[in-house]
ROSE-4610 file (N, C-alpha, C; in Angstrom, 1 decimal, always signed):
// ROSE-4610
residu = [M/M/M/N/N/N/T/T/T/P/P/P/N/N/N/Q/Q/Q/P/P/P/N/N/N/I/I/I/K/K/K/L/L/L/S/S/S/N/N/N/T/T/T/E/E/E/D/D/D/Y/Y/Y/R/R/R/E/E/E/S/S/S/Y/Y/Y/A/A/A/N/N/N/S/S/S/V/V/V/Q/Q/Q/V/V/V/R/R/R/V/V/V/N/N/N/V/V/V/W/W/W/D/D/D/F/F/F/F/F/F/L/L/L/V/V/V/F/F/F/G/G/G/T/T/T/L/L/L/Q/Q/Q/Q/Q/Q/Q/Q/Q/T/T/T/E/E/E/T/T/T/H/H/H/V/V/V/E/E/E/I/I/I/R/R/R/N/N/N/F/F/F/Q/Q/Q/G/G/G/I/I/I/Y/Y/Y/L/L/L/S/S/S/P/P/P/Q/Q/Q/Q/Q/Q/A/A/A/K/K/K/A/A/A/L/L/L/M/M/M/A/A/A/I/I/I/L/L/L/Q/Q/Q/Q/Q/Q/N/N/N/V/V/V/A/A/A/G/G/G/Y/Y/Y/E/E/E/G/G/G/T/T/T/F/F/F/G/G/G/E/E/E/I/I/I/K/K/K/L/L/L/D/D/D/P/P/P/R/R/R/M/M/M/M/M/M/A/A/A/A/A/A/G/G/G/P/P/P/V/V/V/H/H/H]
num = [1/1/1/2/2/2/3/3/3/4/4/4/5/5/5/6/6/6/7/7/7/8/8/8/9/9/9/10/10/10/11/11/11/12/12/12/13/13/13/14/14/14/15/15/15/16/16/16/17/17/17/18/18/18/19/19/19/20/20/20/21/21/21/22/22/22/23/23/23/24/24/24/25/25/25/26/26/26/27/27/27/28/28/28/29/29/29/30/30/30/31/31/31/32/32/32/33/33/33/34/34/34/35/35/35/36/36/36/37/37/37/38/38/38/39/39/39/40/40/40/41/41/41/42/42/42/43/43/43/44/44/44/45/45/45/46/46/46/47/47/47/48/48/48/49/49/49/50/50/50/51/51/51/52/52/52/53/53/53/54/54/54/55/55/55/56/56/56/57/57/57/58/58/58/59/59/59/60/60/60/61/61/61/62/62/62/63/63/63/64/64/64/65/65/65/66/66/66/67/67/67/68/68/68/69/69/69/70/70/70/71/71/71/72/72/72/73/73/73/74/74/74/75/75/75/76/76/76/77/77/77/78/78/78/79/79/79/80/80/80/81/81/81/82/82/82/83/83/83/84/84/84/85/85/85/86/86/86/87/87/87/88/88/88/89/89/89/90/90/90/91/91/91/92/92/92/93/93/93/94/94/94/95/95/95/96/96/96/97/97/97/98/98/98]
x = [+9.2/+8.6/+6.8/+5.8/+4.7/+4.4/+3.7/+3.3/+1.5/+1.4/+0.2/-1.1/-2.6/-3.4/-3.8/-3.6/-4.2/-5.9/-6.3/-7.2/-8.1/-9.5/-9.9/-10.3/-9.6/-10.1/-10.8/-11.7/-12.8/-12.3/-12.0/-11.7/-13.2/-12.7/-13.8/-13.5/-13.9/-13.6/-14.9/-14.2/-14.3/-15.4/-16.2/-17.1/-15.9/-15.1/-13.9/-12.9/-12.8/-11.8/-11.8/-10.3/-9.5/-8.9/-8.5/-7.0/-6.8/-5.1/-4.6/-3.2/-2.7/-1.5/-0.4/+0.4/+2.0/+3.0/+4.2/+5.5/+6.6/+6.1/+7.1/+6.3/+7.6/+7.0/+8.4/+7.8/+9.0/+8.7/+10.3/+9.6/+10.1/+9.9/+10.2/+9.9/+11.1/+11.2/+11.0/+10.6/+11.1/+11.0/+11.2/+11.2/+9.9/+9.2/+7.3/+7.1/+7.1/+6.7/+7.4/+6.7/+7.2/+6.1/+6.6/+5.3/+6.0/+5.0/+4.7/+4.0/+4.8/+4.3/+4.0/+2.6/+3.0/+2.3/+2.8/+2.8/+3.0/+2.9/+3.1/+4.3/+4.9/+6.6/+6.2/+6.5/+6.1/+7.9/+8.3/+9.8/+9.7/+9.4/+9.3/+10.3/+11.5/+13.0/+14.4/+14.6/+16.1/+16.8/+16.4/+16.7/+15.6/+14.3/+13.5/+12.4/+11.9/+10.9/+10.3/+9.2/+7.8/+7.5/+7.3/+6.5/+5.4/+4.0/+2.6/+2.0/+2.7/+2.3/+0.6/+0.2/-1.7/-1.5/-0.8/-1.2/-0.8/-0.7/+0.0/+0.0/+0.6/+0.3/+1.2/+1.0/+1.5/+1.4/+2.5/+3.1/+3.6/+3.3/+4.3/+5.3/+6.0/+7.5/+7.3/+6.3/+5.8/+5.3/+4.6/+3.9/+4.6/+5.4/+6.6/+7.5/+7.9/+8.5/+7.8/+6.5/+5.7/+5.4/+5.1/+5.1/+6.5/+8.0/+8.9/+9.1/+8.6/+8.5/+8.0/+6.6/+5.8/+5.8/+6.4/+7.2/+8.6/+8.9/+10.4/+10.3/+8.9/+8.4/+7.7/+6.8/+5.9/+7.0/+7.9/+9.3/+9.9/+10.6/+11.5/+10.5/+9.1/+8.3/+8.2/+7.6/+7.9/+9.0/+10.2/+11.9/+11.5/+11.2/+11.5/+10.3/+9.5/+8.5/+8.6/+9.4/+9.3/+11.0/+11.8/+13.3/+13.0/+14.8/+14.9/+14.5/+14.0/+13.4/+14.7/+15.1/+15.8/+15.2/+16.3/+16.3/+17.3/+16.7/+17.2/+18.2/+19.5/+20.3/+20.6/+19.7/+19.8/+18.4/+17.4/+16.0/+17.0/+17.7/+18.2/+18.8/+18.8/+19.6/+18.8/+19.5/+19.2/+18.3/+17.3/+17.0/+17.2/+17.3/+16.8/+16.0/+16.3/+15.7/+14.8/+14.1/+13.1/+13.1]
y = [-16.2/-14.4/-14.6/-14.3/-14.8/-13.3/-13.6/-11.9/-11.7/-10.9/-10.5/-10.8/-10.8/-11.1/-9.4/-9.7/-8.4/-8.4/-7.3/-6.6/-6.2/-6.7/-6.9/-4.7/-4.4/-2.6/-2.2/-1.5/-1.2/+0.5/+0.7/+2.3/+2.3/+3.7/+4.8/+6.1/+6.7/+8.1/+8.8/+10.3/+11.2/+12.0/+13.0/+14.1/+14.6/+15.1/+16.2/+15.8/+13.9/+13.5/+13.9/+14.1/+14.3/+13.4/+13.4/+12.5/+13.6/+14.1/+15.1/+14.4/+15.0/+14.5/+15.3/+15.3/+15.8/+15.3/+15.9/+15.6/+16.0/+17.1/+17.8/+17.6/+16.8/+16.5/+17.1/+18.0/+18.7/+17.7/+17.6/+16.9/+18.0/+18.0/+19.2/+18.0/+18.0/+16.9/+18.0/+17.7/+18.2/+17.1/+17.2/+16.1/+15.2/+16.2/+15.4/+14.9/+15.4/+14.9/+15.0/+14.5/+14.6/+15.4/+16.9/+17.0/+17.2/+16.8/+16.6/+17.5/+18.2/+19.1/+19.1/+18.7/+17.7/+19.3/+19.2/+20.2/+19.8/+21.0/+20.8/+21.1/+20.3/+21.2/+21.5/+23.0/+23.2/+23.8/+23.6/+23.7/+25.4/+26.4/+27.8/+28.1/+28.0/+27.9/+26.8/+26.5/+26.6/+26.2/+27.8/+27.8/+28.3/+28.2/+28.6/+27.4/+27.3/+26.2/+26.7/+26.4/+27.1/+25.8/+26.4/+25.0/+25.5/+25.2/+25.4/+24.0/+24.5/+23.5/+23.6/+22.5/+22.4/+21.4/+21.0/+20.1/+19.7/+20.0/+19.6/+18.8/+17.6/+16.5/+15.9/+16.1/+16.2/+14.3/+13.7/+12.3/+12.6/+11.2/+10.3/+10.3/+10.1/+9.2/+8.1/+7.5/+5.8/+5.5/+6.5/+7.0/+7.1/+7.9/+8.2/+6.9/+6.5/+5.0/+4.0/+3.9/+2.4/+3.3/+4.5/+4.7/+4.7/+5.0/+4.9/+3.3/+2.3/+1.0/+0.5/+0.6/+0.5/+1.2/+2.4/+2.5/+2.0/+2.0/+0.5/-0.4/-0.9/-2.5/-2.1/-0.8/-0.6/-0.4/+0.4/+1.3/-0.5/-1.2/-2.4/-2.9/-3.2/-4.1/-3.7/-1.9/-1.3/-1.5/-1.2/-1.2/-3.1/-4.0/-5.5/-5.5/-4.6/-4.9/-3.8/-2.9/-1.8/-1.1/-1.9/-1.1/-0.3/+0.2/+1.1/+2.9/+3.6/+4.5/+5.5/+6.6/+7.5/+8.8/+9.5/+10.6/+11.5/+12.9/+14.2/+14.9/+14.4/+14.8/+16.4/+17.1/+18.5/+18.8/+17.6/+17.5/+17.3/+16.4/+16.1/+16.9/+18.1/+18.5/+18.8/+18.9/+18.2/+19.9/+19.9/+21.0/+21.6/+22.6/+22.8/+22.2/+21.4/+20.8/+21.5/+21.5/+22.5/+21.8]
z = [+25.4/+25.6/+24.6/+25.7/+24.9/+24.4/+23.1/+22.3/+23.2/+23.4/+24.1/+22.3/+22.8/+22.2/+21.6/+20.0/+19.4/+19.6/+19.9/+20.2/+19.0/+19.2/+17.7/+17.3/+16.3/+16.3/+15.0/+15.6/+14.5/+14.3/+12.7/+12.0/+11.9/+11.9/+11.4/+11.5/+10.3/+10.2/+11.0/+11.5/+11.9/+10.7/+10.8/+10.1/+9.6/+10.2/+9.2/+8.6/+8.8/+8.1/+6.8/+6.0/+5.1/+4.0/+3.0/+2.8/+2.0/+1.9/+1.0/+0.5/-0.4/-1.1/-0.2/+0.3/+0.6/+0.2/-0.2/-0.9/-0.1/+0.8/+2.3/+3.6/+4.0/+5.3/+6.4/+7.4/+8.3/+9.8/+10.6/+11.8/+13.0/+13.8/+14.5/+16.3/+17.1/+17.9/+19.1/+19.8/+21.5/+22.6/+24.0/+24.8/+24.9/+25.0/+24.9/+23.7/+22.7/+21.5/+20.4/+18.6/+17.8/+16.9/+16.1/+15.5/+13.8/+13.3/+11.7/+11.0/+9.8/+8.9/+7.5/+7.3/+5.9/+5.0/+3.6/+2.6/+1.3/+0.8/-0.9/-1.3/-1.9/-2.2/-3.9/-4.1/-5.7/-6.1/-7.5/-7.5/-8.5/-7.8/-8.8/-9.7/-9.5/-10.6/-9.9/-11.0/-10.4/-8.8/-8.4/-7.1/-6.2/-6.3/-5.5/-5.5/-4.1/-4.0/-2.7/-3.3/-2.6/-1.5/-0.7/+0.4/+1.4/+0.8/+1.0/+2.7/+3.8/+4.7/+4.4/+5.2/+4.9/+6.7/+7.2/+8.4/+9.2/+10.6/+11.7/+12.9/+12.9/+13.8/+14.8/+16.2/+16.8/+17.0/+17.8/+18.3/+19.3/+20.1/+21.3/+21.3/+21.3/+20.9/+21.0/+21.0/+21.5/+19.7/+19.4/+18.6/+17.1/+17.1/+16.5/+15.8/+17.4/+17.0/+16.1/+16.5/+15.7/+14.4/+13.8/+12.7/+12.1/+12.5/+11.7/+11.5/+12.2/+12.2/+11.0/+10.9/+9.9/+8.4/+8.6/+7.3/+6.8/+7.9/+7.1/+6.4/+7.2/+6.8/+5.6/+5.0/+4.3/+2.8/+3.1/+2.1/+1.7/+2.5/+2.5/+1.5/+1.9/+0.3/-0.9/-1.1/-2.1/-2.8/-2.1/-3.0/-3.4/-2.8/-2.7/-4.4/-4.5/-6.0/-6.9/-6.9/-7.9/-8.1/-6.9/-6.8/-6.1/-6.0/-4.8/-5.1/-4.0/-4.3/-4.0/-4.9/-5.3/-4.3/-3.8/-2.8/-3.6/-3.8/-4.1/-3.3/-3.4/-1.9/-1.6/-2.5/-1.8/-1.1/-1.2/+0.1/+1.1/+1.3/+2.5/+3.8/+3.5/+4.5/+5.8/+7.3/+8.2/+8.7/+9.1/+9.5/+11.1/+11.7/+13.1/+13.8/+15.2/+15.7/+17.1/+17.1/+18.4/+20.0]
C-alpha cells in the first residue's frame, strides 16, 4: 500500500486567535458532526460543581476521528514519560447524546 506524499503545511493564526485553558470538555454528537464545548470546572463544595463554558467547536466525523487518534498517541507518550493519568470516576458519567 502506497502512502501519499504529505503536502507542505503552513500554519498561521487569524487575528482573533486566542489560547485558553479548559478542564472541562462536553461532547455532543449527531449524524452530521461532533460538537465540543470547552469550559472551566470549579468545585464549589463537596456536592456542587460549577462549569463555565467559553467555547464550542464543531468537527466533522472525520476530523473528530483524526483528533481522537492524535490525542491517543500523545496521551500514550505522556504516560510513557510521566506515568499513568488517573481519572476521577465521579467525572466519567456518560451524558445524553444529542
